[in-house]
C-alpha positions in Angstrom: 0.0 0.1 0.0 1.4 3.4 -1.1 -0.2 5.2 2.0 1.0 7.4 4.8 -0.7 8.8 7.9 -0.3 12.4 9.3 -1.9 14.2 12.1 -3.9 17.3 12.1 -1.4 18.7 14.6 1.2 18.5 12.0 -1.2 19.8 9.1 -3.9 21.9 10.5 -4.8 22.8 6.9 -6.4 19.4 6.8 -9.0 20.2 9.3 -11.7 21.3 6.9 -11.4 18.2 4.9 -11.8 16.0 8.0 -14.6 18.1 9.2 -16.5 17.8 5.8 -15.9 14.0 5.9 -17.2 13.9 9.6 -20.2 16.1 9.0 -21.3 14.3 5.8 -20.6 10.8 7.2 -22.0 11.0 10.7 -23.7 14.4 11.4 -25.7 15.1 8.4 -29.0 15.8 10.0 -30.8 19.1 10.9 -29.3 20.6 14.1 -26.1 18.6 13.6 -22.6 19.9 13.4 -21.6 22.2 10.5 -18.2 22.0 8.7 -17.3 25.3 10.3 -18.1 24.1 13.9 -16.5 20.7 13.4 -13.3 22.4 11.9 -13.1 24.4 15.1 -13.6 21.5 17.2 -10.8 19.6 15.4 -8.5 22.4 15.7 -9.2 23.2 19.5 -6.5 22.3 22.0 -6.6 18.8 23.1 -8.2 17.7 26.5 -6.0 14.9 27.4 -4.6 12.5 24.7 -6.5 13.5 21.7 -5.6 13.6 18.0 -7.1 13.4 14.4 -5.1 11.4 11.9 -5.5 11.7 8.2 -4.4 8.8 5.7 -3.0 9.7 2.4 -3.0 7.4 -0.7 -0.1 8.9 -2.7 -0.5 12.6 -2.2 -4.3 12.7 -1.7 -6.1 12.5 1.8 -8.6 9.8 1.6 -9.4 8.8 5.3 -9.4 9.9 8.9 -9.8 8.6 12.5 -9.4 10.1 15.8 -8.7 9.6 19.4 -11.2 11.7 21.3 -12.1 12.2 25.0 -15.9 12.0 24.6 -18.0 10.6 22.0 -21.2 8.6 22.9 -23.4 10.9 24.9 -25.1 8.2 26.8 -21.7 7.0 28.2 -19.9 10.0 29.5 -18.2 7.4 32.1 -16.1 5.9 29.3 -13.0 7.5 27.8 -11.1 7.8 25.5 -12.7 6.8 22.1 -11.7 5.8 18.7 -13.9 7.9 16.7 -15.0 8.9 13.4 -13.2 6.3 11.2 -13.9 7.2 7.6 -12.4 6.3 4.2 -13.6 7.8 1.0 -15.9 5.1 -0.8 -13.6 5.0 -3.8 -10.7 4.0 -1.6 -12.3 1.4 0.6 -11.3 -2.3 0.6 -7.6 -1.5 0.6 -6.9 -1.8 4.4 -7.0 1.9 5.1 -9.6 1.7 7.9 -7.6 -1.0 9.5 -4.3 1.1 9.3 -6.1 4.1 10.7 -7.5 2.0 13.6 -4.0 0.7 14.4 -2.5 4.3 14.2 -5.1 5.3 16.8 -4.4 2.5 19.0 -0.7 3.0 18.9 -1.0 6.7 19.9 -3.2 5.8 22.7 -0.8 3.2 23.8 2.2 5.7 23.7 0.0 7.9 25.9 -0.6 5.1 28.4 -4.3 4.6 27.7 -5.1 1.1 28.9 -8.7 0.8 27.2 -10.3 2.3 24.2 -13.9 2.6 23.4 -15.9 2.8 20.2 -19.5 2.4 19.0 -20.7 1.6 15.7 -23.8 1.0 13.8 -22.5 -1.1 10.9 -18.7 -1.8 11.1 -18.7 -4.5 14.0 -17.0 -7.1 11.8 -14.1 -4.8 10.9 -13.5 -4.0 14.6 -13.9 -7.5 15.6 -11.2 -8.7 13.2 -9.0 -6.1 14.7 -9.2 -7.5 18.3 -12.2 -5.2 19.6 -14.6 -6.9 22.0 -18.3 -6.3 21.9 -19.6 -5.0 25.1 -23.4 -4.5 24.3 -25.8 -2.3 22.9 -26.4 1.4 23.4 -28.6 4.1 22.0 -27.3 7.1 19.8 -30.2 9.3 19.1 -32.8 7.0 17.5 -30.4 4.2 16.7 -29.1 1.1 18.3 -25.3 1.0 18.3 -22.8 -1.7 19.2 -20.5 -0.6 22.0 -16.9 -2.1 21.7 -13.7 -1.9 23.8 -10.0 -2.6 23.0 -7.7 -3.6 25.9 -4.3 -2.0 25.0 -2.3 -3.4 27.9 -1.6 -6.7 26.3 -0.6 -5.5 22.8 
């Protein structure tokens, strides 16, 4: 694979692209985030170990994932989270989502994070293949989502 992964900390000019992906993929509903408010959130100073990663195919950004402090509103007791894993549809099937997940896991381990959390509506098989464990079902708005965890201490 001819890819590389950079951080938005290194390249803040990538924040609007990531914000557009996140809004279109995860928050495209009335009253949701806008590209402008998401860009500001991505560029805000981190609250603990937080980072946004961007995967490049050759010289073109095609995917993203992040480590965030809070993600699922119904579970403020859990932190931190693997969040907003997205790969452009034309670039899927190349292992890019897995590479992004592994990058977030490595960043979290380097920050001494023992456990990561995520929730998903449709990608449970991907995360299970990568060693994530299903914890149960939660609600996100009007949707059931699968809550998953990854123990990073034994990796």
